[in-house]
N, C-alpha and C positions, 0 to 999 in steps of 0.2 A: 085525912086528906082524900078528896075524891079522886078516883082513878080516871075520870073523864073531865074534859072541859067542854063548854058549849060555844060553838062558833056559828056564825050566820052569814048568809049572803042574801041576795034579793029574792031567792026562791024559798028561803026558810032557814031553820036551824038544824045542826047536826052535832052529835056527840063525837068528840075526837079524843082518842086515848091520850092521857097526859104525857106519856113518854114519847109521843110522836111529834116530830117537828113540822110535818105537813099539816095542812088545814082543811077547811070545808070544801073548797073547790077541788082539791086533789082527791078527797074521799069520794066526791061525786063522780070524778073521772074513773076511779077504780070500779065503782058500781055500774057505770054506763058502758065501759069498754072492756070486754073480755074477749079479745080476738086472737092475739098471738100467744097469750100467756107469758110474754116476754116483757118485763117492766123496764122502765127507763134506767133503773139501777144496774141493769146488765151492761150498760154502755157508759162506764165511768168517764170516758173521754168526752162524751156529750155533756155530762154534768160539769166536768172541768171547764168546758167551753162556755157554759152558762155562767160559771163563776167569773170567767174573764169578762163576759158581756156586762153582767150586773155590777161588777166592780168598776169597770170603765165608765158606765153610766153614772154611778154615784160620784165618782171623782169629777166628771164633767159638770154634773149638777152642782156639786160643792163649789167648783171653781167659778161657776157662773152666778153663785149666790142664791140659788133657788132651793138648795138642800142644806139643812142645818149641819154644822161641822160634826157634832156628836153622832147624828144619825148616819152620816157618811162614813164615819169611823167604824160604827157598828156593822154596817153593810159590808165594808171592806174586810173586816175581821171574818164575818160569816163566809164571804166569797173565798177568802184565802183557805179556809178549812175545806171548802168544796174542791178548790184547785188542788189541795194536798191529797185528795182522794177519799176524804171522810164523808160519811152520811149517805153513801150511795143507796143504802137500804131504805132511805126515806123517799126515794123517787119511785113511786109505785104505779104510776099511770102506765097503761099499755102503750107499746111503741106505735101501734096503729090506732088512731083515734080520730073522731070528728072534731071540727072546730079549728082547723088550720094550725093546730099546735097550741091552742090556748091553754089546755090542761097541762101541758108540759111547762109552759111559761109560768103558769100559776103555781105549779108544783115547786119550781125554783123560787118564785117570789115568797111563797109561804115558808119554805124551809129556811131561806135566808133571813126573813123577818123574825122567825122564832129563835134562830141562833143569835141574831143581833139583839133581840130582847133580853136573852139570858146574859149576854155580854154587858148590857146596860143595867143589869140588876133587876129586871122585871120578869114576870111570869110569861110562859108561852100563851099566846092568844091575847095579850094585852096590847092590842093594835093601836090604842090611842097614843102610844109612845113610839111605835115604829110599824107602819102599815104596809102590807104586801103590795097593794095597788098604789097608794098615794106616795109612798117613799121608795120602796125597792123597784117599783115599775115606773118611777117618775121619768117623764120625757120619752117614754117608750110605748110600744104596742107589741103584741105577739107578732105582728106582721113585719117587724124589723128585728126584734130580739131573737125570735126563733130561727129565721133563716140565717142570721149572722152567726149564731151559735152552731147551727148545722154546718155552715161553710167552714168554720174554724175546726170543728171536730173532723170534718171530711178531709181537710188539709192534713191534719195530724195522721189520720188513717192512711192517706195516700203516701205520706212520707214513710210510714211503716211498711206498706206494701212495696214501695219502690226499693226499699232496703232489702226486703226478702227476695225480690226479683233480681236485684243486683247480685246478691249472694248466689242465687241459682245460676245466673249467667256466668259468674266466675268459675263455678264448679264444672259447667259444660266446657268452658275454655280450657281448664286444666286437663280434662279428658281429651280434648282436641290435641293438646300437646303430647299427651301420653300415647295417643293412638296415631301419631303423625306418619308412621311407617307401616301401618296395618293396611295392606292392600285388600280391596273388596270390590264387588261389582255394584255400580250404581244402577238404579232401576227407574224406569218410567212406565206408568200404567201397570205396575207390578211385574213388568217384564224386564229381562236383562237388557241393560243399555250399554254403558261404557264404564271402564274401571275408574276408581277413585280411591281415596283412603278413608278409613273410619275417622281419622283425625279431621279431614275436611268436612265430613258429615257433622261431627260434633261442633266444630268451629262455626259452621253455618248456623247451628242452633244458638250458639253464643251470640252471634251477630244479630239474629232476629230478636232476641231478648233485649239486646242493647237498644234497638230501635224502639221497643215498647217502653223502655224506661224514659227515653226522650219524649215520647208522646204523653206520658204521664206528667212529666215536668211542664210540658206546654199547657196541659189542662189545669195545672196548679195556678197558672197565671190568671185564669178566669175565676177560679174559686175564691181568690183573695179579695175580689172586688165586692164590698158589702153595702147593704142599704141601711146601716145603723143610723138612726136619726130621721128615717122616713116616717116613723110612727104608723098611722093607720093605712094610708094609701100612697104615701110618698110626698105629701105636701108639708110634712113636719108639724102638723097640728099638735098643740100642747107642748111643744119643745121650744126652749128659749133660743134666741138668735145666737148662732155660732156653735150650738150644741153638737150638731152632727160632726163637724170637723174636729172639734175638741175630743169628743167621745172616741172617734176612730183613732185619733193620735194616742190617747191613753190605751186603747185596746191593743194597738201594735206594740207599745212600750212594755206593757205588763205581760203580754203573751209571748213575745218574740216572734209572732207570726206577722209577716209583712202585709197586713190588710190595708186596703185603701178604700176611700169613699167612692161609691159609684157616681158617675157624673150626672145621671138622670135617675133620681130616686123613685119616681113614679114607674119608670120602665123596670128598674131593678126589683121593685116590690112584686111585680107580677111575673117577670121572666124567669124561667127555670133552665135557661140555656146552658149555664155553667154545669149544672148537675147532669144534663143530657150529655155534655161533652166528656165529663168524667166517666160516666157510665159507658160511653162509646169506647173510651180508651180501655176501660176494664173489659168490655166485651172483646175488643181486639186481642188483648192479652189472653183471655180465656180461649178464644178460637185457636190462637197460636200454640198455647200450652197444651191444649187437647190434641192438636195435630202432632206435637212432639211426643206425647204419650202414646198415641197410636203407633208412631214409628218405633218407639222403644218396645212396644208389645210385639210388633212384627219382627223386628231384628232379633228378639230373644225367643221367638217361637220355636217349638220343638220339645225336647232337645234333639231327638233323632229324626223327626219327620217335618221339621220346619226350617226356617232360615238359619237359626242357631249361630248367628254372627257374634252376638254378645251374650253375656250372662248377667242377669240381674240378681242382686242379693236375695237368697231364699229367706223368707220371713215367717212363713207358716205353711202347714200342710194345705194342699190345694183342693182336696176332695174328701168327701165322707165315704166314698166307695172305691176310688181309684188310688191304690197305694203308690206312694212315691211321686205323685203329681204336685208340682209347685206352680202357683199362678202368679202373674205379674200384678199383685194386689195394689201396689203403690201407684203405678200408672193408671190403674182402673179407678182408684178413689179420686185421683186428680181429674180424670176425665169427667167423673160425675160432678165434682165441684165446679168444673168449667160449664157444664150444662146448666147448673143452677144460676151461675152468673149471667149466662146468655138469656135465660128466662127473666132474671131480675132487670136486665136492660130493657126488655119490652115493658115491664111494669113501670119503670121510670119514664119511659117514652110516653106511655099512655097517661101517666099522672101529670107530666109536664104539659101535655096537650090539653088536659082537662081544665086548665086555668080559665077563669071567666072574668072579663073586665079588669078590675084593678087588683085582683088577688087570686093566687092559686092556693086552694084550700087542701090540696092533696100532698102537701109537703111531708106529713108524717110517713106515708108509705114510701116516699122517695128516701127519707132518712133511714127507714128500716132496711130497704133494699140496698142502699149504698153501704151502710155499716156492715151488713151481713156479707155482702159481696167482697168488700175490702178485707174483712177479717178472714173469711174462708179462703180467699186467694193467698193471703199472706201465709196462713197455715199450710196450704197446699204446696206453696213454693218451698218452704222449709222442710216439709215432709218428703217431697220429691228429691230434694238435694241430699238430706241426711240419711234417708232410708233407701235410696235408690241410686242416684247418680254417682255419688262418691265411691260406691262399691261395685260399679260396673266393670267387668273384665271382658277382654276381647278373645275370640277364638281365631287367632291370626293365621295359623296353618290352614284351618278349614276355609277361611274366607279367601286366602290366596289360591287354594286348590279350586274353589268355585270359579274364580276369575279365569284361570288358565283352562278350565274345562268348558267355559261358557262359549256359546256361539257368538255372543255380542262383541267379542274382541275382534271379530273380522272387520268391524267398522274402521279400525286403525289402518287397514290395508286399502281403503278406498282411493287415496291419492296415488297409489302405485298400480293397483290392479283394476281400478274402476268399479263402479257400482254394480254392473251386470255380472262381472266375474265374481265379485264378493257375494252377491246374492246366490249364485250357483253353488259356491263353497258352503254357504250357510245352509242351503237346501240339502246338500249331501251330508253335512255334519248332523243335521236334524234327523235325516232318514236312517243313517247308518250308526249313529252314536260315536263316530270317529271325532277326534279333536281337530280343531282348525289347524293347529300346528302340523299334524300328520298329513292332512290333505294338501296343505300349501307347500310345505318344505319337503316332506319325504316322498309323497306320491306324485304330485304334479310338478315339483321343482320350480315353482313360480318365483320364489325368492330364496336366497341363501340362508344358512343358519346364522351367519354373522348379521345379516340384515334383520332377520327375525329377532335376534338378541338386542339389536339396537332399538327396534320399534317397541319391543315388549320389556325393556328394562324398567325397573321400578321407578326411576326418575322420570322416564318418558310417559309412563302410565299415570303418574301423579300430576305432572306438569307437562302435558303433551305438546310436542313441537311438530311443525309440519315437516314430514319426511317423505320425499319423493324418490322414485327409482333413480 
């Protein structure tokens, strides 16, 4: 038996290894596009989404009487195997490719056709019995099948990221509860401001992450509006009447993803606004998460010559020359991940803008940028939670001492002594190194010790009330 079969397209013939389920157009794509070195098979969720799309299309075509029952059954069988996670190694096209995703769509069509042929008892490549274009791609174009699969895969990845972000948010919330009585100095412009608790600081982080989860959910509402049934440019050419509505219904039923048909298929075929919105939500999360990591690095700086308010779990030696040095490696790696996502957002913005007339051909780079960003951020969230946040401890005595030795606590005396007097106290404390307490209570006798204790009680420092003389 020959180890190769011959397949052809209108450009000519190619030898395809007999053990491969892809065909001639997929092979051409591998030869033409060697950009990232990352094949489609590295993103099984994308392949799974194509399984949903092709199965729904076959079911709709069958229901409308334009696709033979046996062919529809074979296509559905093949799609189910893709949905189950099989044959990812047969998706060999590079993630970034020319042709608006045609190579990806044909990779799916060819693999499904050849799996279906085997199911029907035929040899791979016997396309007279089940054809990649005529049957698997019936009533479709790359221009609706590819973006629909992309949107479904993006939805799944967004759900995964939202789950990771939610887990991280809960971890910060738990630390907020744990540190609720740890007094520390709040800072503005990196200068001493007024007292707060470490718990309040961590709870604020939890709140800001909750906001981002809500923004992601809002973006999901845009990503589920698909153009399936648009075919080439949105007019539905070559698709039977009622196909679009029926196909999207099947798509929602078999995937469990609440996809809906876009109201204007011409607009939906060219517009990349949903991807821009998802990317914007991702960038927002990246900016916030990077800021949080900056704060963790600052708060843990030292241990002797920095803020030293918290301790991060020690994971590895921090220097090849300085013994005993331990670096905040987890916040650092999350910072870098966030930088990548911010850059990917610009890529997506430029690709969305580059659409021309009735089609945007830059969807492959949008897909690659979205998938990598969502995957990297998901991993970053779990890494930050598991290897950093859950193990953070507080240096409570040190932070309390910093507060009481700070000049910033003079702010609490403004309602009693006035701004000018407080400024003079701060000036003397800065010049002499004396504490605010000693200057105000012991030397100048401006307030009594009892009044001092009332103003600077832990409860009043955490939840300050207006106290006048």
